[in-house]
C-alpha positions as CSV (number, residue, x, y, z in Angstrom):
1,M,188.9,-43.3,16.0
2,R,192.3,-42.3,14.6
3,S,194.0,-44.9,12.4
4,I,197.5,-45.2,10.8
5,L,195.6,-46.2,7.7
6,H,194.6,-42.6,7.0
7,S,197.2,-40.5,5.2
8,E,196.8,-37.4,7.3
9,T,197.4,-39.5,10.5
10,R,200.5,-41.1,9.0
11,E,201.8,-37.7,8.1
12,E,201.2,-36.4,11.6
13,I,203.0,-39.4,13.1
14,I,206.0,-39.0,10.7
15,K,206.3,-35.3,11.7
16,R,206.3,-36.3,15.3
17,I,209.0,-38.9,14.7
18,N,211.1,-36.4,12.8
19,S,210.9,-34.1,15.8
20,L,212.7,-36.6,18.0
21,D,216.4,-36.1,18.8
22,A,219.0,-37.6,21.0
23,G,218.3,-35.0,23.7
24,C,214.6,-36.1,24.2
25,E,214.0,-37.4,27.7
26,H,211.3,-39.8,28.7
27,Q,208.3,-38.6,30.7
28,W,207.7,-42.1,32.1
29,G,209.3,-45.6,31.7
30,K,212.9,-46.6,31.4
31,M,213.7,-46.5,27.6
32,T,216.0,-44.0,26.0
33,V,214.7,-42.3,22.9
34,G,216.8,-44.6,20.8
35,Q,215.4,-47.7,22.5
36,M,211.9,-46.4,22.0
37,V,212.4,-45.8,18.3
38,K,213.8,-49.3,17.9
39,H,210.9,-50.8,20.0
40,C,208.4,-49.0,17.7
41,T,210.2,-50.3,14.6
42,L,210.0,-53.9,15.9
43,C,206.3,-53.4,16.6
44,E,205.7,-52.1,13.1
45,E,207.4,-55.2,11.7
46,L,205.1,-57.3,13.8
47,Y,202.0,-55.4,12.8
48,L,202.9,-55.6,9.1
49,G,203.5,-59.3,9.3
50,K,207.3,-59.2,8.8
51,V,207.8,-60.9,12.2
52,K,205.7,-63.6,13.7
53,L,205.5,-64.2,17.5
54,K,203.9,-67.0,19.4
55,R,200.6,-66.2,21.1
56,V,200.9,-65.9,24.9
57,F,198.5,-68.0,27.0
58,L,196.8,-65.1,28.8
59,G,196.2,-63.5,25.4
60,R,194.3,-66.5,24.3
61,I,192.0,-66.0,27.2
62,F,191.7,-62.2,27.5
63,G,193.2,-60.9,24.3
64,K,190.0,-60.1,22.4
65,M,188.4,-58.5,25.4
66,A,191.5,-56.4,26.0
67,L,191.7,-55.3,22.4
68,N,188.0,-54.3,22.3
69,K,188.5,-52.3,25.4
70,L,191.7,-50.6,24.1
71,L,190.0,-49.7,20.8
72,S,186.7,-48.6,22.3
73,D,187.7,-44.9,22.6
74,D,190.4,-42.4,21.7
75,R,192.0,-42.5,25.1
76,P,195.8,-43.0,25.0
77,I,197.3,-46.3,26.1
78,R,198.1,-46.2,29.8
79,K,201.6,-45.5,30.9
80,S,204.0,-48.4,31.6
81,S,201.9,-51.1,29.8
82,P,203.5,-54.6,29.6
83,T,205.7,-55.4,26.6
84,D,206.4,-58.8,25.0
85,P,210.0,-59.8,25.7
86,F,210.9,-59.9,22.0
87,L,209.9,-56.2,21.7
88,R,211.9,-55.0,24.7
89,V,215.0,-53.1,23.7
90,V,217.8,-52.9,26.2
91,E,220.8,-52.2,24.0
92,N,222.0,-48.7,23.2
93,I,221.0,-47.4,19.8
94,D,223.9,-45.6,18.3
95,D,222.4,-44.3,15.0
96,L,219.1,-42.6,16.0
97,E,218.5,-41.0,12.6
98,A,218.9,-44.3,10.7
99,Q,216.5,-46.0,13.1
100,K,214.0,-43.1,12.7
101,Q,214.1,-43.5,8.9
102,K,213.5,-47.3,9.2
103,W,210.4,-46.5,11.5
104,I,209.1,-43.9,9.0
105,A,209.5,-46.3,6.1
106,L,207.4,-48.9,7.9
107,I,204.8,-46.3,8.7
108,K,204.6,-45.5,5.0
109,E,203.9,-49.1,4.2
110,Y,200.4,-48.7,5.8
111,E,199.4,-46.8,2.7
112,T,199.1,-50.2,0.9
113,A,198.6,-52.5,3.9
114,N,195.7,-54.9,3.7
115,T,196.9,-57.7,5.9
116,Q,195.3,-59.4,8.9
117,S,197.8,-59.2,11.8
118,I,198.3,-61.6,14.6
119,H,199.4,-60.0,17.8
120,P,201.0,-62.1,20.5
121,F,198.5,-61.0,23.1
122,F,195.4,-59.7,21.2
123,G,195.4,-62.4,18.5
124,K,194.0,-61.9,15.0
125,M,193.1,-58.4,14.2
126,T,191.3,-56.9,11.2
127,I,193.0,-54.3,9.1
128,E,190.8,-51.7,10.8
129,Q,191.8,-52.9,14.3
130,L,195.5,-53.0,13.2
131,G,195.3,-49.4,11.9
132,Q,193.8,-48.2,15.2
133,L,196.2,-50.1,17.4
134,A,199.3,-49.0,15.3
135,Y,198.2,-45.4,15.8
136,K,197.6,-45.7,19.5
137,H,200.9,-47.5,20.0
138,N,202.9,-44.9,18.1
139,D,201.0,-42.0,19.8
140,H,201.7,-43.6,23.2
141,H,205.5,-43.7,22.7
142,L,205.7,-40.3,21.0
143,R,203.8,-38.8,24.0
144,Q,206.3,-40.7,26.3
145,F,209.0,-38.4,24.8
146,G,206.9,-35.2,24.8
147,R,206.1,-35.4,21.1
């Protein structure tokens, strides 16, 4: 399974991020490219432990089962999956390049990451689960914009 913890995977994701521009149109969903980049930046901050969110009730019941299913194969995340309200971006993002650079800087932090993350739905994740989820999430949104 692909993981953001592997240097070649991080480099691939960074190249895909760098290929984004203001003219990119979504293939599904409602976010603009700027909103997607900001959303992914917020998610990386969550995954890397820079932001803490309260666990949701349904996640306490179904989170581990859903995480195991999501990480059981290399299939991409399904389109229009639910998003935690904190991670929804509705404002316009004026400086796409600056936001992309922030996202890339966070991706590079996985080189030395060794934290156990707590996801608001999935709960506690090992570093291996975190690496796989981070890759799948980034891949999902880059595919959303044809990258």
